[in-house]
N, C-alpha and C positions, 0 to 999 in steps of 0.2 A: 162685214161685221157689224149693226147699227149703231147711234150714238148711244142709246141708251146700255147694249152691250159692252162697250168701249170704256163707258164709264163704269160698269158693274165691274168688268174685268182690272181696271186700271184703280177702282177703289178698295176690293180685293186685294191687291198688290202692295197698296200705301198702307193698308192696315196690316200686312204682313211685315213689314220692316223694323217694326220695333221688338218683335218675336224674334227676326233671324239678329238683330242687333244683340236684344238679351244671352240668344244663343253663343255669340259670340265673345260675350263679355265670361258669361259664364266658363267656357273653354278655355280663356286666357286667367282666370282667375282658379281655376283646377288647375292650371299648371303650374299656377306660382305656387299651388300646395303640394303639387310635386318636386317642385325643383327642392323646396323645403326640405321634403325627407329623402333627397338625395335621387330622386327619379329622373330618368329621362323623359318628359311628356310625351318626345316623338316617339320613343318604343313602347308607352303604354299605350297611345291610341292608337298606332301602327297592330298592336296586337290585338287590341278589342274589337275594330272593327273589322283584322282578317279574320277574327275568332266568329265573328257574327254572317259575316259575307264571304269570306274565302273559300267557305266549304257547301258543299249541298249540304249535310249535316246543320251547321251552322243559318243557313236560308231558310231551310226547313223551322227553325227554333224560331226565327224571325216572323214566319209566318202565325206559327201555332200562337206565341204573343199575343201579335198583334190583334188576331182575332177577339182575343177576349180581352185586351186592354180598349178596344173601341168600344164593344157590349159594352163593360162598364162604367166607360168613359160617357156613354149616352146614358144610363143607368142614374149617374149621376146630373147629369145635364138637363134630362126632361123636368123631372119634379124641381130642377132650380128654374128654369122658366116662370113657374107657377108662384116662388117664392117660398120654397120647400126643399129642406138641405136633406138629402139621401146619403147617411154616409152608414148605412148597411147594405150598400152593395156585397160585401166580404160577406156575409151573414145568407142572403138571398140566393149567392154562387152557388154555396157549401151546399145549401136546403136543394137546391136546383140540382145539384151534382149527386147527392142520394138518394135525392126521389126518382132522376133518371137510373140507378143503380137498382133502387126496389123493383122498377119497372122492367126491367131486363131480365132481374132475377127470380119475380114471380110473375110476370105476365107475358109469358113466350107468346109470340106471334110471328105470322108469316115474314119472309123478306121485305124489306121495304115499310112495313107495315113496324116493324118492332122499335125502329129507331125515331122515327117519326113520333109513337107514340108515347114515347118515353122522352122526348125533346117537348111536346104539347103538356106532357103531366109536371115537367120540369117548368115550364114558365108559369104554368097556373099558381103551383106553389110557391115561386117567388112575385106573383102579383100579389097572391092572399097575405105573405107573412110584412109586406112591404106596407099594404093597406093597412097593418094595424097601428104604424106609427102614422100614418095618413089621416086616420080618423082620429086617434088621440092627439093630434096638433087640431087637425080641423073642427073637434066637436068638445074639445077637451082643454084646450090651449097649452097640452105638455111640446117641450119641444121635440122635434124631432128628430134633431142633432143627438140630443140625451139620447131615446129610445134608440133608433136605429145602432146607437153604437154597445149598447145594454143587448139589444136584440143578435149581433154577432155571436156576442159570447153563448146565448142560448141557441142559438143555429149549429155551433162547432157542437157541443155537447150533446145536442139532439143527432147530429150525425155519427156523430163515433158511439151513441146509444144503438143508432139504429143499424149501423154497421158490424157492431162487435155482439150484439145481442139479438139481432133478427135474422140480418141477412147470413150472419157467422153459424149461425142453425143451418143452413144450406150447405153453404161452402164453411166445411171446416178449417181453410188455411187462413181465411182471416183472421180469425182469432188470434194466429203466428204471426202471420205478417203484413196485416192489419190494409190488405188490398186484397181486388179481384179481378180477373181477368174476363172479358165479355167477350163472347162469341162473334165471328165474323160478320153474322147476319145482324146482330144488335151493332156495328161500329159503323158509321157515318163514311159518307165515301171518302174515298184517297184522292186528295190533289195530284193529276199528271205529274212525275217526274220528282215529287218531293215527300219525306215524310211526314207529312199533315194531311188534315182535313181540308173539306173545301169551307169551315166556318169562317176563314179570315173572307173570304167574295163573301158569304152571307153579310158578314159583320159592313164589310162598305156597303155591300147595297141598302142595308138598316138603316147607314148612316145618309146615304143620300134620302132614301124615302125617308127620315126624322125631319129632314133641314127643308123638304119638302110639305111635310105635315104641321110642323111649326109656324113655317111662312104660309102656306096656301090653303091652309084648312079652318076650318069655324073652332072647333076645338083648340087647335093650335094658337089660335089669336085667343081665344077663353085662357088658354094658360099663359100667354106673353100678358095679356090685360092682369089678370089676376097677380103677378110678378110684380108688377107697379105698385101694388095696393089694392085691397077689400074696397074700400070705399068707391074706388072708380071702376073697377069690376063691376059694382051692384050696381053705378050710374049707366051701365051698358048693359043689362037685366041680365048678369053671370050670375054665379051662383058660387062665388069662392070657395067656400069649403068643401060640396061636390066636387070642383075642379082639381084642389088638393090633391084628395083623394086619389082621382083617377091619375091625376100624374106620379103619384108612387105607386100606384098599380101597374103603370107603364114602365116605369124604372124597373119596377120588380121583377118586370116579367124579361126584362133585355138581361140583367141579371140572372135570372134561373135558366136564363139562354145559354148565358154564358160558362155556367155553372155543366151545364149538360154536354155543350161543345166538350169541354175540359174532359169528361170523362169519359164521352163515346167518341173519342176522337185518338189516333193513332199518334205517336210521337209528344204526348203530353209528357205524361209519367212512367211508362213502360216500353217506348219505342215504339216498335213495329208491333204491338197489339195497344186493341182500348181498354182502360180500365178505371175502377175506381182505388185512390190511392188517398189512407187518410191524410190531411193538409193540404192536399193536392193544390188548395186556390190558395198557400201560403208560398212562401220564398223570396224575391227582389220588393223592395219599395212598401217592405211591410205585410204583402199580402196583395191580390189581383184585385180586391176591391177600391183599397187604398191607393193602388198604381191607376186604376181610373179615374179616381178624384185627379190623382196629379194631369193625366191627359186631358181632362175635360177643361181643368183651369190653365193649362199651359197652351190649349188650344183657345181660348178665352170663352169658353160656352159654346163655340162653331162646332157643330155636327161636321160639317167637311172636313175642317178642319182637325177635327180629332182623330180625320185616320192617318194624316200627315206626323201628327205627335204623338200617335200611337208608333207609329212604325220609327221612330228614334226614343223612345220607353223598351222598344221588341229588341232593338240592336244591342242598346244597354245591358239589359236583362240576360242576351244569350251570349253576348261577346264579354260578360264580367270573367265567367270558366274559362277562356283561355291566358286571364291575366290573374290566377288563381293565387299566385306567390304574392301579389300586392293588393289582395282584394279589400283590404279594409281603407288600406287609400282610393283604393276606387269607386267604395260605397262613398267616400264624403265627397270626391268628384261628382258625384251623380248628383249629391245633397246641393250641391254648391249650382249644377246647373239646373238642376229643376229650379231653386230660389229664383235664381235673374231668370228663368223662362216664364216662370208664373209669377212675375212683377214687372211685364215690359215697362211699367210705364216709370219705371227706374231707369231703361235706357234712355227714355222721350226727355227724362230730367237730367241727366246728365248730360245728354249730346246736343241741347236746346233744339229737338225737334219740334215742339210747338209753342216755344218764346218762352222766354225767361221767366213770366211771371202765371203761368200755366202748369200746375200739377196733375197728370191727366194716368 
């Protein structure tokens, strides 16, 4: 390995140390909390990880959550590089999912093209929905944090309306059960030996591509420059407003892809078949979109590190079902771990990793 390559690896490992220490501190604090409630931390952790990794079903669940979390983390961090906060991944994913469902229900296509068309439509709708907040912040100085959060509620209501009053007209069971099963021809390819689709593989490849895009392309440089401030970006001939809108649209595209992957994959909500189920993007950590934000923050907004962060969050989400008797304590434990991992500078301060006078 060249000196440059060795230095890059060493730098990556060194930067990962604070996050690993933060994880250990979070686990210790969570263990203390469990002891206060009269629980044995070893037993709880054993059940948690056995539930997530000890069975094929648990492993499939981890892979399913992992794909969604990676994409939604990227949906947050890409706009973040341009200095705009996309807190609307939840709503963008929901609209992506209902768009995919509409394509499957009303636009029958040949095998192979059917799920592809649904995915592309979901990505397009996610991008358009995200562009609303991007345009409002770039050209009307309206905070994207506020507008994306508000649009999450609009998206959820719109998706419910489309499910119950548009799709239900064609499929009467929707009005009763609030879900609809998709035909096998419209389902994404299944990953061998597991009850999940190939979406987690696609998500990993997109994370790698995102890292390359942000560091090696002109548009990626423009986003990073815009994130440093509008004036520095303009001095380099970059239009910060246009860049912010494009960054939001990329984030919305990734969130829409996550939503389409959820509803077109087996193992997400209906076990061995693909289906659209109302509230499919809800669940642990307040919903997939918000889990994606936590994944990105824990990974320090690094696309490649988001893969490993997503694995950790997926294990927590999948393993919680195995400790349902103590689920509230486990939820509190998850919050504590996330708190420590989202603030690795705290571990640096406590352990004096970067000197007593620096708060990094």
